Each structure stands twice: as C-alpha cells, then as structure tokens.
C-alpha positions in Angstrom: 9.5 -18.4 2.4 11.9 -15.7 2.2 10.7 -12.1 3.2 12.3 -9.1 0.9 14.5 -7.0 3.2 16.2 -4.0 2.1 18.4 -1.5 3.9 17.2 2.2 4.2 20.2 4.1 6.2 19.7 2.5 9.7 16.6 1.2 8.9 15.7 -2.3 7.6 12.4 -2.2 5.5 10.1 -5.5 5.3 7.5 -4.8 2.9 5.9 -8.2 3.9 5.8 -7.2 7.9 4.5 -3.5 6.9 1.5 -4.6 4.6 0.7 -7.8 6.8 0.4 -5.6 9.8 -2.2 -3.1 8.1 -4.0 -5.2 5.8 -7.5 -3.7 6.2 -6.2 -0.4 5.4 -4.2 -1.4 2.6 -7.1 -3.3 1.0 -9.6 -0.3 1.2 -6.9 2.3 -0.3 -5.6 -0.1 -2.7 -9.2 -0.9 -3.7 -10.2 3.1 -3.9 -6.9 4.5 -5.4 -7.1 1.9 -8.2 -10.8 2.6 -9.0 -9.7 6.5 -9.3 -6.6 5.5 -11.6 -9.4 3.5 -13.6 -11.6 6.0 -14.2 -9.1 8.5 -14.9 -7.3 6.2 -17.7 -10.8 5.4 -18.6 -11.6 8.8 -19.4 -8.2 9.9 -20.7 -7.9 7.0 -23.0 -9.3 3.8 -24.5 -7.3 1.6 -22.0 -3.4 0.9 -21.6 -1.0 -2.0 -22.7 -0.7 -4.5 -19.7 2.8 -3.9 -19.0 1.8 -0.2 -18.7 -1.2 -1.2 -16.4 1.6 -3.3 -14.2 3.6 -0.3 -14.1 1.2 1.8 -12.5 0.0 -0.8 -10.1 4.0 -1.6 -8.9 4.0 2.5 -8.4 0.8 2.0 -6.4 2.2 -0.6 -4.7 5.2 1.2 -3.8 3.2 4.5 -2.6 1.0 2.3 -0.4 4.1 0.7 1.3 5.2 4.7 2.6 1.6 5.3 3.5 1.1 2.2 5.1 4.2 2.3 7.2 3.4 5.4 9.3 -0.3 4.3 9.9 1.3 1.2 11.0 3.6 3.3 13.5 0.3 5.1 14.7 -2.0 2.0 15.1 0.7 0.1 17.3 0.6 3.6 19.6 -2.7 3.7 20.0 -4.9 1.8 22.9 -5.6 -1.7 22.5 -9.2 -1.0 22.7 -9.0 1.7 19.9 -11.0 1.5 16.8 -8.0 2.2 14.6 -6.5 -1.0 15.7 -9.0 -2.4 13.2 -8.5 -0.7 10.5 
C-alpha cells in the first residue's frame, strides 16, 4: 500500500497520516459540513449532478486537510490526560 506524499516547500505533506491522527475530529467536522452544504444545495436548487457533487466533496476534503493538520499539532502538544486527545 502506498501513502500519497507531496512536497510543499521544505515540508512533506502526508494526507493519510494527517487524517489518521485526527479521525474523530475529521469525522465530526466532515459530517457537519456535509449536512450544511447539502441543506444549502437543497434550498438553492433541486440537486446536483454526481460530478459536481464529487467536486464539492473533494474541495471539502482538501479544506478539512488544512483544518486537521494544525489540530493534529495542537493535539500532540497537549498532555496525554487531556480530553483534546480523544477528539
């Protein structure tokens, strides 16, 4: 199994590790944002074609990557007894 890796300046990004270190945070935020986006789309129009839905989902996952990365750093800096470690 290969892990997707890309370089961004001097820093190497590994999405599988970023999401794997913050799974509950990713799940909860993903669930809430998908619900909000779906409600907005439902109010704005009757629905979307599948390719447009997949583009929106890919944009959401990319956005969540940039949220999960700093949260993962914050989570690693907290004490091992902290409740933040569970989210």
